[in-house]
C-alpha positions in Angstrom: 107.4 120.5 96.9 105.7 123.9 97.0 102.5 123.8 99.0 99.9 126.4 100.1 96.7 126.3 102.2 93.2 126.4 100.7 90.0 127.1 102.5 87.4 124.6 101.3 83.7 124.0 101.8 82.7 120.3 101.5 80.0 119.9 98.9 78.6 116.9 100.8 78.2 118.1 104.4 78.8 121.9 103.8 81.5 122.1 106.5 84.4 124.5 105.8 88.0 123.3 106.5 91.6 124.2 105.6 93.8 121.8 103.6 97.3 121.9 102.1 97.5 121.9 98.3 100.3 121.3 95.9 101.4 124.0 93.5 104.6 122.5 92.0 104.7 118.9 91.0 108.3 118.0 90.2 108.9 114.5 88.9 112.6 114.6 89.9 111.9 115.7 93.4 108.9 113.3 93.9 108.8 110.3 91.6 105.3 109.5 92.7 104.0 112.7 91.0 103.4 111.2 87.5 101.3 108.3 88.8 99.3 110.6 91.0 98.7 112.9 88.1 97.6 110.1 85.7 95.4 108.7 88.5 93.6 112.0 89.0 95.0 112.2 92.6 96.6 115.6 92.4 95.5 117.7 95.4 93.3 114.9 96.6 91.7 115.8 99.9 89.4 114.2 102.4 86.7 116.1 104.4 87.6 115.6 108.1 83.9 115.8 108.9 82.1 113.4 106.5 85.2 111.7 104.9 84.1 112.5 101.4 87.2 112.4 99.1 87.9 114.4 96.0 90.5 116.6 94.1 90.6 120.4 94.2 90.4 122.0 90.8 93.3 124.4 91.5 96.2 125.7 89.3 99.6 123.8 89.5 102.7 123.3 87.4 104.0 119.9 86.4 107.7 119.7 85.8 109.7 116.8 84.3 113.2 118.0 83.6 114.3 114.8 81.9 111.7 115.4 79.1 111.9 119.2 79.4 108.2 119.5 80.3 106.8 122.5 82.1 103.0 122.2 82.0 100.6 124.5 83.8 97.1 123.4 84.7 95.1 126.6 84.7 91.3 126.0 85.0 89.2 128.8 83.5 87.8 129.8 86.9 91.3 130.5 88.2 91.8 134.3 88.1 89.3 136.9 87.2 91.2 138.3 84.3 93.8 137.2 81.8 96.3 139.4 83.6 95.7 137.5 86.9 96.0 134.2 85.1 99.3 135.3 83.5 100.6 136.4 86.9 99.7 132.9 88.3 101.5 131.2 85.5 104.6 133.4 86.1 104.6 132.7 89.9 104.4 128.9 89.3 107.3 129.1 86.8 109.4 131.1 89.2 108.6 128.5 92.0 110.2 125.8 89.8 113.2 128.0 88.8 113.8 128.9 92.5 114.2 125.3 93.5 116.7 124.5 90.8 120.5 125.3 90.7 121.3 128.1 88.2 123.2 125.7 85.9 120.1 123.5 85.4 117.7 126.2 84.5 116.7 126.1 80.8 114.6 128.2 78.4 111.5 125.9 78.4 110.8 126.9 82.0 110.3 130.5 80.9 107.6 129.5 78.5 105.5 126.7 80.0 102.6 125.1 78.1 99.2 126.1 79.6 96.3 123.7 79.7 92.7 124.7 80.7 91.5 121.1 81.2 93.1 118.4 83.4 92.5 115.8 80.6 94.5 117.7 78.0 97.5 118.1 80.4 97.4 114.3 81.1 97.3 113.6 77.4 100.4 115.8 76.9 102.3 113.8 79.6 101.2 110.5 78.0 102.3 111.8 74.6 105.7 112.6 76.0 105.9 108.9 77.1 105.0 107.7 73.6 101.4 106.8 74.5 99.2 107.1 71.4 95.7 108.6 71.3 94.3 105.1 70.7 95.9 103.9 73.9 94.4 106.9 75.7 90.9 106.1 74.4 91.3 102.5 75.4 92.1 103.5 78.9 89.1 105.8 79.0 86.9 102.9 77.9 88.3 100.8 80.7 87.7 103.6 83.2 84.1 104.0 82.0 83.6 100.2 82.2 84.9 100.1 85.7 82.5 102.8 86.7 79.6 101.0 85.0 80.4 97.7 86.7 80.7 99.4 90.0 77.2 100.9 89.7 75.6 97.7 88.2 73.8 95.3 90.4 75.5 91.9 90.8 72.8 90.0 89.0 73.1 92.3 85.9 76.9 92.2 85.7 77.2 89.0 83.5 75.6 90.8 80.5 78.0 93.8 80.9 80.9 91.5 81.2 79.9 89.5 78.1 79.6 92.7 76.1 83.1 94.0 77.2 85.4 90.9 77.5 88.1 92.5 75.3 88.5 95.4 77.9 88.7 93.1 80.9 92.4 92.5 80.7 95.4 92.9 83.0 95.4 96.7 82.5 91.7 96.8 83.6 92.5 94.8 86.8 95.4 97.1 87.5 93.1 100.1 87.2 90.6 98.3 89.5 93.4 97.7 92.1 94.5 101.3 91.9 91.0 102.5 92.7 90.8 100.0 95.5 94.1 101.2 97.0 93.0 104.8 96.7 89.7 104.1 98.5 91.5 102.3 101.3 94.0 105.2 101.6 91.2 107.7 102.2 89.1 105.5 104.4 86.1 104.9 102.1 85.2 101.6 103.7 81.9 101.3 101.7 83.7 101.8 98.4 86.5 99.3 99.5 83.8 96.7 100.2 82.0 97.2 96.9 85.2 97.2 94.8 86.5 94.1 96.6 83.3 92.3 95.9 83.5 93.5 92.2 87.1 92.2 91.9 86.1 88.8 93.4 83.2 88.4 90.9 85.4 89.5 87.9 88.1 87.1 89.0 85.7 84.2 88.7 83.8 85.4 85.6 86.6 86.5 83.2 89.6 84.7 81.6 92.0 87.3 82.7 90.6 87.3 86.2 91.1 83.5 86.4 94.6 83.9 85.1 95.4 86.5 87.8 93.9 84.2 90.4 96.1 81.4 89.3 99.2 83.7 89.7 98.1 84.8 93.1 97.5 81.3 94.3 100.8 80.1 93.0 102.7 82.9 94.7 100.8 82.3 97.9 101.6 78.6 97.7 105.3 79.4 97.5 105.0 81.9 100.3 103.4 79.3 102.5 105.9 76.6 101.5 109.2 78.3 100.5 111.2 75.3 99.4 113.2 74.4 96.4 110.9 71.4 95.7 107.8 73.7 95.7 109.5 76.2 93.4 110.5 73.5 90.9 107.0 72.1 91.1 105.3 75.4 90.4 107.7 76.4 87.6 107.2 73.1 85.8 103.4 73.2 86.1 103.0 76.7 84.8 102.5 77.7 81.1 102.3 81.4 82.0 105.7 83.2 81.4 104.6 86.1 83.6 103.8 83.7 86.5 107.2 82.0 86.1 109.0 85.3 86.2 107.1 86.2 89.3 108.0 82.9 90.9 111.6 83.3 90.0 111.7 86.8 91.5 109.9 85.8 94.7 111.9 82.6 95.1 115.3 84.0 94.2 116.9 83.0 97.6 116.0 79.4 96.8 117.7 79.4 93.4 121.1 77.9 94.1 123.2 74.9 93.2 120.9 72.5 94.9 117.9 74.0 93.0 119.6 73.5 89.6 120.7 70.0 90.6 117.1 69.2 91.5 115.8 70.6 88.2 118.5 68.9 86.2 117.7 65.6 87.8 114.1 66.1 86.8 115.1 66.7 83.2 117.3 63.7 83.0 114.7 61.3 84.4 111.9 62.6 82.1 111.3 60.0 79.4 109.2 62.2 77.1 111.4 64.2 74.6 108.9 67.1 74.3 108.6 67.4 78.1 112.4 67.2 78.5 112.8 70.1 76.0 110.2 72.1 77.9 112.0 71.6 81.2 115.4 72.5 79.6 113.7 75.7 78.3 112.5 76.5 81.9 116.0 76.0 83.2 117.4 78.4 80.6 114.6 80.9 81.5 115.5 80.7 85.2 119.2 81.2 84.4 118.5 84.2 82.2 116.1 85.9 84.7 118.4 85.3 87.7 121.4 86.7 85.8 119.4 89.8 84.8 118.2 90.2 88.4 121.7 89.9 89.8 123.0 92.5 87.3 120.2 94.8 88.2 120.8 94.4 91.9 124.5 95.1 91.3 123.7 98.3 89.4 121.4 99.4 92.2 124.1 98.9 94.8 126.6 100.8 92.7 124.0 103.6 92.2 123.3 103.9 96.0 127.1 103.9 96.8 127.5 106.7 94.2 124.6 108.7 95.7 126.0 108.4 99.2 129.4 109.7 97.9 127.7 112.6 96.1 125.7 113.5 99.2 128.9 113.7 101.3 130.7 115.9 98.7 128.0 118.2 97.5 127.6 121.7 98.9 123.8 121.3 98.9 123.1 117.8 100.3 119.5 118.6 101.1 118.7 119.7 97.6 120.4 116.6 96.1 118.6 114.4 98.6 115.2 115.8 97.7 115.9 115.1 94.1 116.7 111.4 94.9 114.2 110.8 97.7 112.9 107.7 96.0 116.3 106.1 96.3 116.4 106.5 100.1 115.5 102.9 100.6 116.5 100.2 103.1 119.6 99.4 101.0 120.8 103.0 101.0 120.4 103.4 104.8 122.1 100.0 105.3 125.1 101.3 103.3 125.0 104.6 105.2 124.9 102.8 108.6 127.7 100.4 107.6 129.9 103.3 106.5 129.1 105.2 109.8 130.0 102.1 111.8 133.3 101.7 109.9 134.2 105.4 110.4 133.6 105.2 114.1 135.6 102.1 114.5 138.5 103.6 112.5 138.4 106.7 114.7 137.5 109.0 111.8 135.4 111.3 114.0 134.9 114.1 111.4 133.6 111.6 108.8 131.4 109.9 111.4 129.9 113.2 112.4 129.2 114.1 108.8 127.6 110.7 108.1 125.5 111.0 111.3 124.3 114.5 110.4 123.5 113.3 106.9 121.4 110.4 108.3 119.5 112.7 110.6 118.8 115.1 107.7 117.5 112.3 105.5 115.3 110.9 108.2 113.8 114.3 108.6 113.1 114.5 104.8 111.4 111.1 104.8 109.2 112.0 107.7 108.0 115.1 105.8 106.0 112.7 103.6 104.6 110.7 106.5 101.2 111.8 107.7 101.5 113.3 111.2 98.9 110.8 112.5 101.3 107.9 111.6 104.2 109.6 113.3 102.1 110.1 116.4 101.0 106.5 116.2 104.6 105.4 116.0 105.6 107.6 119.0 102.9 106.2 121.3 103.6 102.6 120.3 107.2 103.1 121.3 106.4 104.8 124.6 107.4 103.0 127.8 104.5 103.8 130.0 100.9 105.0 130.0 102.0 108.3 131.5 104.4 108.8 128.6 101.6 107.9 126.1 99.3 110.4 127.7 102.0 113.1 127.7 102.7 112.5 123.9 98.9 112.6 123.1 98.4 115.8 125.1 101.4 117.4 123.3 99.8 116.5 120.0 96.1 117.1 120.9 95.1 118.6 117.5 95.9 115.2 116.0 93.9 113.2 118.5 90.7 113.0 116.4 88.1 110.5 115.5 90.2 109.5 112.5 93.2 108.8 114.8 90.9 106.8 117.2 89.8 104.6 114.2 93.5 104.2 113.1 94.6 103.1 116.5 91.6 100.7 116.9 92.5 99.1 113.5 96.1 98.6 114.6 94.9 97.0 117.9 92.6 94.6 116.0 95.1 93.7 113.4 97.9 93.0 115.9 95.5 90.6 117.8 94.6 88.8 114.5 98.3 88.4 113.7 99.1 87.0 117.2 101.2 90.0 118.3 99.7 90.1 121.8 102.2 92.5 123.4 101.8 95.1 120.6 98.0 94.7 120.7 98.1 95.2 124.5 100.1 98.5 124.1 97.6 99.6 121.4 94.7 98.8 123.6 96.2 100.7 126.5 96.8 103.7 124.3 93.3 103.4 122.9 91.8 103.6 126.3 93.5 106.9 126.9 92.5 108.2 123.4 88.8 107.4 124.2 89.0 109.8 127.2 90.2 112.6 124.8 87.8 112.1 121.8 84.5 110.5 121.2 84.4 107.3 119.2 83.9 107.8 115.5 80.3 107.8 114.4 78.8 107.1 111.0 78.1 110.6 109.6 76.6 109.4 106.4 79.7 109.9 104.3 79.2 109.7 100.5 79.7 106.4 99.0 81.9 107.7 96.2 82.6 106.1 92.9 85.7 105.0 91.0 87.6 107.7 89.1 85.6 109.5 86.5 82.5 111.1 88.1 82.3 114.8 88.5 80.7 116.1 91.7 79.2 119.5 92.6 81.0 122.7 93.3 81.3 123.8 96.9 80.5 127.3 98.2 84.2 128.1 98.3 84.2 128.1 94.6 86.7 125.2 94.5 85.5 122.2 92.6 86.0 118.9 94.2 86.4 116.6 91.2 86.8 112.9 91.5 89.1 112.6 88.5 
């Protein structure tokens, strides 16, 4: 994924800082691109001084080869003249072409569509997915409602909820959860607290919220008591097909011969005909969903096996791996490790060496997407002594910041709450060393922020930080 560095002045605290920005967003190379684009999270940055979060209003190209989309976002302030803007468009197109094999290059890449507003580019992506303008407007209405509820005092919310019940559906709650996850990811604790409080109040006050709460409670009950009896009980009691599907997916390991025997016995001992028919329908539903899940699982395994084979035979394994990075999951690495073990036991030294080299290359690619602070955290948690921890921290001193101090403190607290005393003790020991290298984080009056949709000021750098 092509990146560059941008010099930014935070519009909140006026502190300048450098940050990496994306220039090429390729759906095939990074499957998270579309969701980040639709969620307004492209070139999302966080000020290291005051923790204000926002998105830089910079040019980029969005590429989806499956739909033959090459879309350039070119804000009017980018480039002083039309010639400069055309040169920028050309350089972005070449960046996409250069990362593709010659046989995959097509004419649409030479004439990308240009959009001067972020919203119009997003609408084009949605249009390619079959999303109508009515759907787009409904989503805008939900976003506006979320912002309004976020800013409304708790005692005034019932009136707003009553006026907008039709918009408070599962899509709205999904949007709320996305904003909550985004706020957690960038460390906006005040926004997280307010959004969590809003979610709780909406869960109690709306039909969809109560329905979602019932689903969450049922799944939690099965998680706490993962038995066949509990699964049968929850399936029989539920009138919500989405909940039943979720229970079946979560409880799949419990769905065996004994489970069906138990359900069949319940059917046979039920005197009421209507209830018996309902239970028979539940049994058929379980069979159909389980069969579909098994078929899907088999197809996934076959796809991972084929990908491993292709990676071993292609002349450009790194390029192929980057295009399938989302498939490098636990199942894939389990297959790779199993094949590596087999090759070693069979004495196939050349194959084993190739598999080991492939594994190391893939681990390196996956680590590219991991924030360096998390890699540092992992390294010090695996260290065998305080001296080794100190050496690792000194070797990565630019990363030992107030943010890292907070991250390590959260890990230490969470491990204690979960009863992981040994891990918590290692984190506490490392935290004591970190405290000698950096001052504890202070409240610098970071901006509270709002859910997606508000447009903030433009910084001195000329780069707009837009909370899209």
